[in-house]
N, C-alpha and C positions, 0 to 999 in steps of 0.2 A: 556514370557511376565512379566515384576515385578520380584521382588525378596524378599521372606520373610526370616528373620532369627530371632529365638527366642532361649533365656538362661535363665536358672534359675538352680544354683547351689552354689558354693563356691568361684569362682572366681570371679575378677572383670569382667563386662559384655561387657563393653565398647570396649576394644579390641577385643574380641571376635565378637561381631557383627560388627565392620567396617571389620575383616576378613573374616566373612560370605557373608558380600555384596561384598567384591572385588571380591570372589570366584562365585559371581551371575550376575557380570556385564555382561556377554556375553548376558544374556538375555533380555537387551536391556531396558533403561529407559532414565529419563530426570531430575531427582530430587531425593535428598536419604534424609533418615532421622532416627533416633533413639529415643526410649523413654525409660528411666531407672529408677527403683524408687528407688530411693535416700532415705535417711534417713530423710529427710522432705518432702515426697512426690514425685512426679513424675515430671523429668525433660527431656525436649524434645529440640531436636537439629535438625532441618531441614536446608535443601539448596537446591538450583536449581544447577544442573549440577552434574559433576560426584562424587564419592564416595572419590577422592583425595579432594575436598572442604570441605566435611563434616568431614573430619578425622582434617584437618587444623583448621575447626570452633571448634571441641572438644579439640584441643590442646588449643586453647584460651579459651575456657569457658568448661573446663572438668567436667563430670558427674562421680558419684561413688555410685556402687550399685551391687548386684547380681542377680536381674533378670532384663531382659529387652527384648525390640524387635527391629529390625532392618529392612528397607524397601527402596527397589529402585522403582520408580514408573514410569511407561509408563503413559502419559497422554489421560485418554480418557475420562472423566467428567472434564473440565474446564482447562485453559490452563496452560503451566509447570510454576508454583510460589513455594515461599516457603508456602504461606497460603494454596495451594492445595496439596503440600507434606504431606505424611504418616510419621508419624502416627498421627491420628484424634483423637481429645477427646472430652468428653463428656461436659456439659455445667459447670459442676464443676471443670473440670481439675483432675478427679481422676483417669479416666479410657481412655485406648486409645485402638486404632484398628489398625492395618495393615490391608490388605486386595487386593487379587489378583482376579480380575473377573469384574463383572457387575451385578450390582443389577437394576434388570429390572421394578421394583416397587418402584424406590426410590421416583419420586415425590408424589404418592400418601401418602408414607409412610412418606415423611417430610413434606406435609402440615398438616397431622394430628398431627404429633410432636409440628411444629411450633403454632397448635392452642392450644396445652398444655402448651407453655410457653417456648419452646426449643430456643436455640438462635444458629443460624448456624455461623460458620466462614469461609466456603469454598464453592467452587462450585461443591465439588464431590459428587459422589453418596455414596463413603465409609462414610462421615462423619456422614450418617443416621445410620449405623449400631451401632456408639458409642452412639448416642443420644436414639435408641431404646432400648437398653442392659440398660442403664441407667434410661430410664422409667419402665423397667420390674422390676429391682432391686428395685427403690423406692416404686412399687407397692407391691412386695414381702415383702417389709419391713414395712408394713402398714405405709406410708409415712412417711420414716424415722426413725422409731422405732431403736433403737439399737439391734443389735443380738450379742450374746456371739461371742470372737472371732473364736471359735472352728467351727462355725457356717458361717462364712464368706466364706470360699471356695464352701460350697453348695447353697449359695446365688447367689455368682457370676455365677456358673454352670447353675442354673435353670434362670436365669437372660439371659444368652447366649442361653440357647436352647429353651426357650420361643420366643426369639427374632427372633432366625433362621426360627420358624415353619411361621412367618409371610412374610418371603422374600420369593421373585421369582427372580433367575438369576443363574450366575455362582460367586463361590467364594472361596477362600483358606484365612482364617482369622487366627490371633493371636490377644490376648486381654489380656491385664495387668490391675488390677484394685491397688491402692496403700493400699487398706484394706487389701489385700491378697498377703503380699510383697514378696513370693515365689511360686506364683502361676502363669501358663499361661492356658489359655483356647483356644484350638486350632479347627477349624472344616473346612471340605469340602464340595464343591458340583462341579463337572464338574470342579476342577483346582487343579493341584497336589499339594500334602502337605505330607513331610514326620516327623517321630519322630527318633531321634537319641537317642540311650541311653549309657549312658556313667556311671562311677562311682561317684555316689553321686551326678550325674549333669543329665540333661537332655534338649535335642535341639528340636527345630521345625524348620522345612525349605520348601522352595518350591524345592530344589534340594539335593541330596545327597553331592553334592562337598562341598555346605556350611560347612557340618560338619566333614568331612573325616579328619581334621587335628586332631579330638579329638576321633572319634567312628567310627569304620566301622559298628556297629550294627543298624539297623534302622526298622522303621515300617512303611507300607505307608497306609495312612488312605485312606478308602473306600469314596465316594460320600455317604453324609447323615451321617457319622460320625461326633461326639464330641469329644475330648480328654482332659482330665484334668492333667496336667503335672506338677509334682513337683518333687524336686531335689530326691528324691526316686524312681521314676518312673514315668510311663502314666498309667493312666486307660481310657479306651475308651468305648464309649455307644454309640447308634443310636440317632436321635433325638426325638424318643420314649422314650427312657431313659434306654433300653436294654442293658446290658452290654456285650461287645464284647472282646474277646480275642486277642489282638494283633498278629500276626504272627512277629517274629524278624526275619530279613534276614541280612547276613553276607556279605557285598558288598568286593567283589575280587578284585577290585582296588584299589590304595590308592591316596593320595593326588597328591604325584609327577608325576602322570599321568594327573593331570589337572594343570600343571606350564608349561611354555614356552620352558625351557630346552635349552636355548641358542639361540632359534629362534627369528626372530624380531617379530612375530605375532604367536597366536594361528594356524591361518588359514594355513599359510607356514608349521607350525609343523605337522598340521593335514594332510597335501598333501604327507609331507615325510613320515607320518606313514602308508601310505594306505597299502603297501604292509605287514607290520606286522598284519593291521586289518584284512586283507583277510586272512593271514595264520589264525588267530584266529578263523573267520568264519567258515575258512575248516575244520579246526582240529578235527579229530575223528568223523565226520560227513558225509563224501562223500562214502565212501568205508565199507562193500562191496555194490553194487547196485545190490540191490534186494529188493522185496516187503517187506522185515522184516525189512531193514533197514528203509524204507519211514515209517512205521507203529511207530519203535522205534523213531525216529528223529522229525517225523514231527505230529506223531499221526492219523495218516491216515490210515484205513484198507485196505486191499486187494478188498473186495466187495464194497466198497465204492468207490474207485479210479475205478474199472471196471464199474460202473455204472456213472462215473463221465461224464457231456454232456457238461458243459460250466464252465468256469473258469472267475470271474470277480474280477476286482482289482481297490480299491478305496486309495487315497493319495493326499497329497495336495506339492505342490512347488515341490522341488529338489527331494522328494520320487515319487510322479507321474510321473517324468521324468524316473526314476529306474522302474515304473512300467509299462510305455511304451517300454523301452527298453528289461524289460523283454519278454514282450508280443511275440515278436518276436521268442525267445529260446523256449518260451512254447508250443506256437504252431508247429514250427516245429519239436520239439523231442517228443510231447506228441500226435499230432493230434487232440487236443481239441480246439474249439473256446475260444477264450480270449478276451474280453473287458477290458479297461483302461478308466476310468473316475475320473475327479476332484468331490473329496469327498463332496466340497463345492453344486455342481451341482447334483451329485446322490440323496443326501437327499433331494432334493425338487423337484424332479420330479417323475412323476409316473411311477416305476419300476415294471416290470412284474415279480413277484416270480416264482423261478425256484429252484425246492426243489432238483434238480440231479446238481445242481450247488455249487462250492464251492468260497467264497468271501475270498479274499486274502487283510487284510487293512496293509498298509505300513506306518510306522511312527518312526522316529529317537526314539522321545522322549516317545512314546506310550500315549502322553495326547492331541495329536492335536483335539482340538473340532469337527472340522467336520467331520474327520475321524472315530473318535469315535462313532458320531450320525449316519453315513453311516453302520457302524459294528452294531449297536442297531439294526436298521431298517431292514439289513439282516437278523438278528436273529429271529425278531418278522416274516418274510417272510417265515420263516423255514429252512435259507439255513444254512448250518456249513460254519464255519468262520475260520482262519488261520490268526493270526498277526506276521509281519515280524517287529520286534521292538529292539531298542538297549537296552532299561532299562527294568533290570530285577526289576519285583512286579508294572511296570504302571499299570495304567487303562487299556489300550488296552490287555496288557499279559493277565490281571485274567479275563477280560470279554470274549474273543476268545475262542472258542471250542481248539483250539490250537496254541502254539505259536513256533517261531525258531528264537532263539535270536542271532543278529549277534556279540555279544560279543567283539565289536570293541574299548570298552571304552569308556571315556567321550569325547564328542565333544564339545568343547566350542566356535569356530568360529561359528557367528550366520549362514554363509553362509557353508551349507554342503559340505562335501569333502569325508571324509573317511567313514561317514555312508551311501553315495550314493552308494560308490563301494560295501561296503559289502552288502548292500540289491541287489544290481544286480547280487551277486554272489549267495546270499543266495536262487534268482531265477534260477539262472542257475542249482544250485544243486537240486533244486524242479523239475526243467525241466527233467533233466537226471533222475532221481527217479520215476516220473511218467511215463517217455518213455518207463523204463524197464519193471515197474508194468504191464502197459498198452499193452507190447507186440510190441509198436510202433517203440524201438528202440534195435538193435541186442545187444547182453550181450557184444563182442567182440567190437564193435563201442563203447557201453556206456563207457568200460574200457578205451579205447584210448581216448576218451573226458575226462572223468575224470582225467587220469594222464595229460592231457592238461589244466586241471583247477588247479592242482596243482603246476603247473610251473608257474601259474599267477603272484603270488608275486615276482618271480626274473623278470618277463618281466616287472612289474611295476617299479622296481627299476631302470631296463633300461631306461625306459618312463621317470623317474623322473630325472635320469643323464642327460638328455638331455635341464635342464631347463637354461643353459647359452645362449643357441641360443634362448629358447622362451622368455629371459630378453632382449637380443638386439631387437628382433621383437618389444618387448612393448616398448622400449625406441625410436624407429622409428615409431610407433603411437601412441603414448600417448596423441598427441593432437588433435587426430579425435575425432569428435562428433558424428560420426554413425558407427556403424559396422552391416554387415549382415554375419550369420552364416548358412552354408548349409551342409544337411546330406541326407542319402538316405538309406532307409531300416532300419538294425537294429540301423543306425548311425542318423538317422535323430533325434529320441528323443536326443542326444547328441549335435546335433544344436541348440536344444530348450535349452540343459541344459548350452550350453557354452555361450549363449546370456544372459542368467538369470544370471551368475555368473557375468558378465560384469557389468550388471543393479543393483546386490545387493550392490557390493562394491565399483565400479566406479562411480555409478550414471549417466552414458553415457547412450544414448539409442542404442539399440541391438533388433536385432529380428532373431529369428530362422526360418528358412524355409525348407521343403523336397527339394531337389534339381530338383527333376520333376516339382513342383510348379513355378519356376522361372519366366517360360514367362507366367504364369498365373496371372502376378501382380507385384511382385517384382523387376523385370527387368526394369520398367519403374523408379525406383529412382536410379539405377546406374548412377554413372557421375565420371569423371575422379578423380583418387586416391582414392575411396570410399573402406574401407578395407574391403574383402569379404573372410572369414575363411571358407574352405570347408573341410569336414573329408574324405578323398577318400582312404579309407585302400583298401586293396585287399579283394575282393567280389566278389559276380555276379553281382553288378552293378557298377564296378570301372569304366567301360568303358563310361558310362552314367555319371557318375558323374564326370568324368573327362571332358565329353562335356559340362557340365553345366558351370565349372568352365572357359572351353575355352572362353563361350559366353559371360562370366562376362569381361574375359579378353579383349575380343574385344571392349568392350565397355571402355576399359581405368580404369576399376577397378583395385585395388592393391589386386591381389590374392594371398593369402596363401593357400597353399595344405598341410593337414595333411597326411602323406602317409605311407605304409609299407616299411620298409626298404627294400631296392633293386628294388624298382618300377620306372618303367622308364616313365615318364610324357612325352607324346608326343606334349606338348607345353611347352613353359616357364614359369614359374608362376612367383611371383616376389619375393616370398620366399618359400622354403620348410622345413617342420619340420618332421622328421621321427620317427615312432613308430616300436618296435617289432612286429613279425607276430605271430597272434593266430587265432583260429577259427573265422571265422566272426560274428557268433553270439554271441561271448563272448568279440568280438572287442570292444565294447562299454566301457567295464571298463579297456581300456586302452589308448583308443583314446579319452578319456575325460581329459586325466592328462595333456597333453600339453594347452587345454582350460581353466581349473583350474588355472596352473600356468600363463598362460597369463592376465587373469582376475587380478590374485594376484598381477603380477608386475606392469600392468596400474595402478590398485588402491593406490598402493606405491608409483608411480612416480607422481601421483596426489597429495598423501598427505592426502587421506581420512582415515579414522577410519575404517580400514578394519574388523576388530574382531567385532564389534560392529556398524553396518552399520545404518545410520540414518532412524527411522521408522520403523525398522525391531526388531522382538524378535525371539529368537530361539525357543522357542515353544508357538505355538498359541494358546493359549486355551479358546479363545473365538473365536464368527464369525467375 
């Protein structure tokens, strides 16, 4: 949701800001802007629409300066307009703010500021921050008293710190003031923000992808921290003024991993990257299948595992579907009951504390607000927590008791693909390790299953090689307005995921159902020519799934069967897509691939903005 980039150093900052905003476009936005401290004061350039429009505006009206902030906005308060675009200024036009998140008490703050004579120019909650900091600075400066130049930075810092102590809500902010031409103030609460450390230059951004062209050394701000950034480095404090020593991490992937590499869209690139992503997730972490490995890789001791009575999984969106699919493998291989719940629901119901339960929180970004809230609630209830996450140093990974990183590299497309299969494989590995440690899974069976997991990348490459057939199917069905997806057992969640992908990037109505539920309602909407895509891979429920599809075919639906290679389909579907055979509990990671490709090609044929679908954001950091 939204994107922040800031720079202070010895280079012209406008090109750096535009480049950073381009690499943050995947987060979702409807307007963009930059602010630069120029020789004669602050210069703002803002526009509705894409970063390309902002870049064109800067060509027509260039700005020059060494310190600046950029922002891509996704409207929450006030419609998309130049007036509501970030950055926002104070009354004097000397101070600007960029902000991700929501200020919950902005109305009462705004009313108090208006009563003091402040004039507002937008409908946003963010503008309140600019005026509130202005108000604090003026109070600290005794009504405009001139401070020495070497006192300007502390004055700005203290003004921001005092202002934030009055704010309720979520925020990642960047602030610059023309009186401090080489300074940025940054702070976060429940919204991600990183600091990039360069050579005599410092960056702030909402994602590491924005700064990787210049540095791989980054620090992750924690909730309730505020940083003063200068070209020579950053100093970090709590909102109480206590100094904090930031941990500097080295990002292991580079900027080229976040570029399209010849593919038309990031989503297609990331679908094709899935075998490599799974290899990276598996590498060095599966064998040996024994309790010591479980403790080393997941942090779960033998004593804790032996006493485990329940596993709870919380996640949102596609990660929630990964949890649903992983439930089948976890229960089958471990004998431990597993519940899976949307994090947004879990956090608001009266959950029963279970100290012998493990809470698994799944999030690609590690910054999903509802998932973080569910994890925190679980910790308050006395449960141990495990994060399955892709972003090293993210909030989820820092707050969980244990973290299993998927290491699948940056995922730029808003509609998740490679992160989804990496999450699945992580849960499969955990299932095997827990099964062995608890004595539910014999060692020889575990070894055979582990070797099958290691073959998963090559099987995925074979599934991706069937893209041509999927594209032909998409051309045949691109004009349809409704789709029904069916699956059973471990592949029921894949029906949900297939429907979600169509909705996310094609804006077409689609529903996913368990095959056995078709006669409990969905069969009523089947009519001639309606596309029904059924996952009917080889499993204990294959015959039942084929019967469900045959019932749909008898009602003149256009039936697409996704089947294991060599399957004898006892009726004649309208279209058959094949995937390689794999253990039925691992099959979701393979059977999802044709559905991902199908959604992609439907969206491409409709001319949709695939990597940045409307109204969606990559990381949902507010409720």
